[in-house]
C-alpha positions as CSV (number, residue, x, y, z in Angstrom):
1,M,148.3,160.4,194.1
2,T,144.7,159.2,193.6
3,K,144.0,157.5,190.3
4,T,140.8,158.6,188.5
5,K,138.4,155.8,188.1
6,S,137.5,154.7,184.6
7,H,134.7,152.8,182.9
8,K,134.0,151.2,179.6
9,I,131.9,152.6,176.7
10,N,130.8,150.0,174.1
11,L,130.3,151.7,170.8
12,F,127.5,150.0,168.8
13,K,128.3,151.5,165.4
14,E,132.1,151.2,165.6
15,Q,131.9,147.7,167.2
16,N,134.6,148.9,169.6
17,T,135.1,149.6,173.3
18,I,136.8,152.6,174.7
19,T,137.8,153.9,178.2
20,C,136.0,156.8,179.8
21,L,137.4,158.5,182.9
22,E,134.8,159.5,185.6
23,D,135.6,163.2,185.1
24,Q,135.1,162.9,181.3
25,T,131.9,163.3,179.4
26,I,131.0,160.7,176.8
27,L,131.9,163.1,174.1
28,E,135.3,163.9,175.6
29,A,136.0,160.1,175.9
30,N,135.1,159.5,172.2
31,L,137.2,162.4,170.9
32,A,140.1,161.2,173.0
33,A,139.8,157.8,171.4
34,H,139.7,159.5,167.9
35,V,136.1,158.6,167.3
36,N,134.5,161.0,164.8
37,H,131.7,162.1,167.1
38,T,129.7,165.1,165.7
39,H,129.4,168.1,168.1
40,A,128.4,171.2,166.1
41,C,128.1,173.6,169.1
42,G,131.5,172.6,170.5
43,G,130.1,170.6,173.4
44,Q,128.1,173.4,174.9
45,G,124.8,171.5,175.1
46,K,123.1,173.8,172.6
47,C,122.5,171.8,169.5
48,S,121.9,168.1,170.3
49,T,124.1,166.8,167.4
50,C,126.2,164.8,169.8
51,R,123.2,162.9,171.2
52,V,123.5,159.2,171.8
53,S,121.1,156.4,172.6
54,V,122.1,154.5,175.7
55,M,121.4,150.9,174.9
56,K,122.7,149.5,178.2
57,G,123.7,151.1,181.5
58,I,121.4,154.1,181.6
59,E,121.5,153.8,185.4
60,N,125.2,154.5,185.2
61,C,124.7,157.9,183.6
62,N,124.6,161.0,185.7
63,P,121.3,162.9,185.9
64,R,120.7,165.6,183.2
65,N,122.1,169.0,184.1
66,T,120.3,172.2,183.3
67,E,121.6,172.6,179.8
68,E,120.7,169.0,178.8
69,Q,117.3,169.2,180.5
70,L,116.3,172.2,178.4
71,I,117.2,170.3,175.2
72,A,115.5,167.2,176.4
73,E,112.2,169.0,177.1
74,K,112.3,170.9,173.8
75,L,112.9,167.8,171.8
76,N,110.9,165.4,174.0
77,F,113.8,163.0,174.6
78,P,113.0,159.6,175.9
79,I,115.0,158.6,179.0
80,E,117.7,156.7,177.0
81,V,118.6,159.6,174.7
82,R,121.4,161.7,176.2
83,L,123.7,164.5,175.2
84,A,127.2,163.1,175.0
85,C,128.7,166.5,175.7
86,Q,126.9,166.7,179.1
87,T,126.8,163.1,180.2
88,K,129.3,161.5,182.5
89,I,129.2,157.9,183.6
90,T,129.7,156.0,186.9
91,G,129.8,152.5,185.3
92,D,130.0,150.7,182.0
93,V,127.5,151.7,179.2
94,S,126.7,150.8,175.6
95,I,125.8,153.6,173.3
96,R,124.8,154.3,169.7
97,R,125.6,157.6,168.1
98,M,122.5,159.1,166.5
99,V,124.1,161.6,164.1
100,S,126.5,160.3,161.4
101,D,126.5,162.7,158.5
102,K,125.3,166.0,156.9
103,L,121.8,164.7,156.2
104,D,121.4,163.8,159.9
105,M,122.7,167.3,160.7
106,D,120.2,168.9,158.4
107,I,117.3,167.0,159.9
108,I,118.3,168.0,163.4
109,S,118.6,171.7,162.5
110,E,115.0,171.6,161.3
111,Q,113.9,170.1,164.6
112,F,114.9,173.4,166.2
113,S,112.8,175.5,163.8
114,P,109.9,177.5,165.4
115,D,107.2,175.5,163.6
116,S,108.5,172.1,164.8
117,K,105.6,170.5,166.8
118,V,107.1,167.2,167.6
119,A,110.9,167.2,167.2
120,L,111.7,163.6,167.8
121,G,109.8,160.4,167.4
122,S,108.1,159.0,170.5
123,Q,106.0,156.1,171.5
124,Q,102.5,157.0,172.7
125,K,99.2,155.3,173.4
126,L,96.7,156.8,170.9
127,T,93.5,156.0,169.1
128,I,94.0,155.1,165.5
129,V,91.1,155.4,163.0
130,F,90.9,154.1,159.4
131,T,88.0,155.1,157.2
132,D,87.2,154.4,153.6
133,I,84.4,155.2,151.2
134,V,81.8,152.6,150.2
135,N,81.1,152.8,146.4
136,Y,84.3,154.7,145.7
137,T,85.6,152.3,143.2
138,S,82.5,152.4,141.0
139,F,82.5,156.2,141.2
140,A,86.2,156.3,140.2
141,E,85.6,154.1,137.2
142,K,82.8,156.3,135.8
143,F,84.3,159.8,135.9
144,P,87.4,161.6,134.7
145,P,90.5,162.2,136.9
146,Y,89.6,165.9,137.3
147,D,86.2,165.0,138.9
148,I,87.7,162.3,141.1
149,V,90.4,164.7,142.5
150,H,87.9,167.5,143.0
151,V,85.4,165.3,144.8
152,L,88.1,163.8,147.1
153,N,89.5,167.2,148.0
154,R,86.0,168.4,148.9
155,Y,85.5,165.2,150.9
156,Y,88.8,165.6,152.7
157,R,88.2,169.2,153.6
158,I,84.8,168.5,155.1
159,M,85.8,165.5,157.0
160,N,89.0,167.1,158.3
161,A,87.0,169.9,159.9
162,T,85.0,167.3,161.8
163,I,88.1,165.3,162.9
164,Q,89.8,168.4,164.1
165,K,86.7,169.5,166.0
166,N,86.9,166.3,167.9
167,H,90.6,166.8,168.8
168,G,92.1,164.5,166.1
169,F,94.2,165.1,163.0
170,I,94.6,163.4,159.6
171,S,97.9,161.6,159.5
172,D,97.6,160.3,156.0
173,V,95.2,159.8,153.0
174,A,95.4,157.2,150.3
175,G,92.8,157.3,147.6
176,D,89.5,157.2,149.5
177,G,91.1,156.2,152.8
178,I,91.8,158.4,155.8
179,L,94.1,157.6,158.7
180,A,93.2,159.8,161.6
181,I,94.8,160.0,165.1
182,F,93.2,161.0,168.4
183,G,94.7,161.7,171.7
184,L,98.0,163.4,170.7
185,Y,97.0,167.0,171.5
186,N,94.3,166.5,174.1
187,K,95.4,164.1,176.8
188,K,92.5,164.9,179.2
189,N,89.8,163.5,176.8
190,N,88.9,159.9,176.2
191,S,90.5,159.6,172.7
192,V,88.4,156.6,171.7
193,L,85.2,158.6,172.5
194,D,86.6,161.5,170.5
195,A,87.1,159.1,167.6
196,V,83.6,157.7,167.8
197,E,82.1,161.2,167.9
198,A,84.3,162.2,165.0
199,I,83.0,159.3,162.9
200,K,79.4,160.2,163.9
201,G,80.0,163.8,162.8
202,M,81.6,162.6,159.5
203,R,78.4,160.6,158.8
204,E,76.2,163.5,159.6
205,N,78.2,165.7,157.2
206,L,78.0,162.9,154.6
207,V,74.2,163.6,154.3
208,T,74.9,167.1,152.9
209,F,77.8,165.8,150.9
210,N,75.7,163.1,149.3
211,T,73.1,165.7,148.2
212,Y,76.0,167.3,146.3
213,L,77.1,164.0,144.9
214,K,73.5,163.1,143.8
215,E,73.0,166.4,142.1
216,N,76.3,166.4,140.2
217,F,77.2,162.7,139.8
218,N,74.1,160.7,140.6
219,T,75.9,158.7,143.3
220,A,76.2,158.6,147.1
221,F,78.9,157.5,149.5
222,E,78.9,155.7,152.8
223,I,81.8,155.4,155.3
224,R,83.3,152.4,156.9
225,A,85.6,152.8,159.9
226,G,88.0,150.8,162.1
227,I,89.1,152.0,165.5
228,H,92.0,150.7,167.6
229,F,93.7,152.0,170.8
230,G,97.3,151.2,171.3
231,D,101.0,152.2,171.2
232,V,102.3,153.8,168.0
233,I,105.4,155.7,167.1
234,V,104.7,159.4,166.4
235,G,107.2,161.6,164.6
236,P,107.7,164.2,161.9
237,F,108.5,162.6,158.5
238,D,110.2,164.6,155.9
239,T,110.9,163.6,152.3
240,G,112.4,166.9,151.3
241,E,109.3,167.9,149.3
242,M,106.7,166.8,151.8
243,K,106.6,167.2,155.6
244,K,104.0,165.6,157.8
245,L,103.4,164.4,161.4
246,A,102.7,160.7,161.0
247,V,102.3,157.5,163.0
248,V,103.9,154.1,162.3
249,G,103.9,150.7,163.9
250,D,102.0,147.4,164.0
251,N,99.0,149.0,165.6
252,V,98.5,151.2,162.6
253,N,98.3,148.1,160.4
254,Y,95.9,146.5,163.0
255,A,93.5,149.4,162.7
256,S,93.6,149.1,158.9
257,R,92.7,145.4,159.2
258,I,89.8,146.2,161.5
259,E,88.4,148.6,159.0
260,S,88.6,146.0,156.3
261,A,86.8,143.5,158.5
262,N,83.6,145.6,158.1
263,K,83.2,144.0,154.6
264,E,83.2,140.5,156.2
265,F,80.5,141.3,158.8
266,N,78.5,143.8,156.7
267,T,79.1,146.5,159.4
268,K,80.0,150.2,159.1
269,Q,82.1,150.6,162.2
270,L,84.2,148.1,164.2
271,L,86.4,148.6,167.3
272,S,89.2,146.5,168.6
273,E,88.8,145.0,172.1
274,E,91.4,147.5,173.4
275,A,89.4,150.4,172.0
276,Y,86.0,149.2,173.2
277,Q,87.3,148.7,176.7
278,E,87.9,152.5,176.8
279,I,84.2,153.3,176.2
280,T,82.4,150.2,177.5
281,D,80.6,152.2,180.3
282,L,79.3,154.7,177.7
283,F,78.2,152.1,175.1
284,P,77.2,149.0,177.0
285,K,75.3,147.5,174.1
286,Y,77.3,145.9,171.4
287,N,77.6,143.1,168.8
288,S,80.9,141.2,168.8
289,F,82.6,139.1,166.2
290,K,85.7,136.9,166.2
291,T,87.8,136.8,163.1
292,T,91.3,136.4,161.8
293,L,93.0,139.4,160.3
294,K,95.4,139.5,157.3
295,G,99.0,139.6,158.4
296,K,98.3,138.8,162.0
297,T,98.2,135.4,163.8
298,G,95.3,134.1,165.9
299,E,91.7,135.3,166.3
300,Y,90.6,138.8,167.3
301,K,87.4,140.0,168.9
302,L,85.9,143.0,167.3
303,Y,83.0,145.2,168.5
304,E,80.1,147.0,166.9
305,I,78.5,149.6,169.0
306,V,74.7,149.3,169.2
307,S,72.9,152.6,169.5
308,E,70.0,153.1,171.8
């Protein structure tokens, strides 16, 4: 009688190793070892609650079958995320279960809702833009909260239209600051160029906006911007009361520091070296600056586009 081959599964969370037969799925092996592995649809490959992150040995996992491929495409699974109920192994693997409790289950159920745009977090190379308003602090100190909130909402609405027109979206706002992202929805365009055009449009709209400010508050705004191009983590963030598609990662902080550097060089728009290299043929004239950035080590070269 031929003995079925077996392999080892190292369980990250449980700090334990179990045996998995070659004809077993990862889920079946876990359940046989009395591991409390969530599987809401009964192992039919319909819900993704059994999904695991393969930390080592992804090459020892069988290719995704039809059921798993449908889920993977819907939720934009990276290569290392697999459905335990569909995955069999041909060698040793290390895995981490991704669903532990009811809150995890609730989050996953929302990922299957019709209005879910980006179900799982993913790493993507995008253009990150930070803008803030010059003279905002002095304005905020002079006027009551109602006026401040009203003016900011008017400003956000006008600027958001321009950002969306140039294939971007506002990921976050904080006071007078806007964090905008380009390149997520339109992969064919040069996302750095889209960002530059959006900021140009924002400044053009600011002319009309400043007429309104002058008439009603005897003040005017100017915009400073920082642009960077790099890898960020994109995902839907949900506090229960607020839901938004947002980006996180060191490159987001980098873009924020670039925006702040405008104060040091008395500029209105600066680009990282990575961002400028994406549009160097379109904007060959520039000023460059070398500086240190708060929270980062070493010196960084920043670029200011010089218009014809």
